[in-house]
C-alpha positions, 0 to 999 in steps of 0.5 A: 500500500503506497499511501499519498496524504492530503495537501499540507499534511504527511503520513504521520497525521494518518498514523492510526489509519496506516497502523490499522492497515499494517495490522490487517496485513498490508505493508504501508509505504507513506509518502512525504511529498516535496515540501511536506512532512519530513522531506527536505525544504528546497528553494523552488515552487511546489508544483503539481508536476513535482507531487505527481512525480513523487507519487510515481516514484513512491509506487515504483520504489514499493514495487521494486523493494516490497512487492509487485502487488501495489495499491495506490491509496490517497486522501484528499489531494492524495486521492487526486494524485492516486488517480493521476498515477493510475492513468500511467502505471498499468501494473497497479493492483488497485487504486483507492481514492478519497477525493477525486477531481476532473478539471474539465467538469464545470462543478470543479469550482465547487471543490474549495477549502471555503464551502459556499464560496466556489469562485474563491477556489479558482484563482488560488488553484491557478497559482494566484490569490484573489488579490494577485499574490501567489496562492497557497500550495495544495488548495483543491480546485481546477488545475488548468493553469498550475505551473509545472516543473521546468524544462529538462525535468525527467517527467516535466509532463506529469503536471498534465496528467489530469488534463491530457489523460482524463479519467474516461480515456481507458488509461486506467487498467486496475480496479478503482475504489472511490471513498467519499463522505456523504456530507463532505464540506470540501468535496460535495458528494454530488460532484464526486458522483459526477467524476465517478461516472466519468471513470473508465476502469476494469471495475469501479465502486463508490464507497459512501461513508456516513459522515460530514467531515473531510479527512475520513481517514483521520476524523471518521476512521471508525466509520471508514475503516471496516467497509474499506478493509472489506473491499481492500481484501477483495481487491488484493486477494490472490487470483486463483488459477485452475490447475491442470488435471493429473495424468490419467485423471 
């Protein structure tokens, strides 16, 4: 399980969630993305491209060092990143995304840290605050104008995964489990259903948790964990292959 935390957070905030996954038999690799958690601070802008690259690198490391069966699991911003990674990593066993985004949908303006003020999310998500100053990193919202990494970066095009590879083009080759809170104040359930309907994948399911908080894996763990573990076990169960009959049988 490669876990991708939310904006301005880190895996240690989700310690109880990650510990519960470990007790259930999963090896958990938590990512401290660029500018997050224990990652070194560097003098360059925090970009969507860098975060997608971090997520892909973490998935690749987990596959090489831990197991060839890797689930990408993300919360909030991490859910958006997990879906982006799923479009270009065909060997994923599954993807679990709390919070999903398709910037081509007009209602993406509703995904904002200030419920009831959708317009405020657009300029900040575009890298500028309403008064013209640089916006805060990691604010959910449309990403059409988010800056990417500079020329020469090994994967400078990662920032365009949400735009050039929409969730409906068949790039996702693994099952998708989307987790949502019925009363999520940051990502309305109606919008999540719109994005979910756009997803094209071998299998997909929307798990709705009866809660009115956003950080489901932190603030609503008791309600979220049991149904999530049930579905994770089904998604990661080894596929049994029929054996050939013995000679003369």
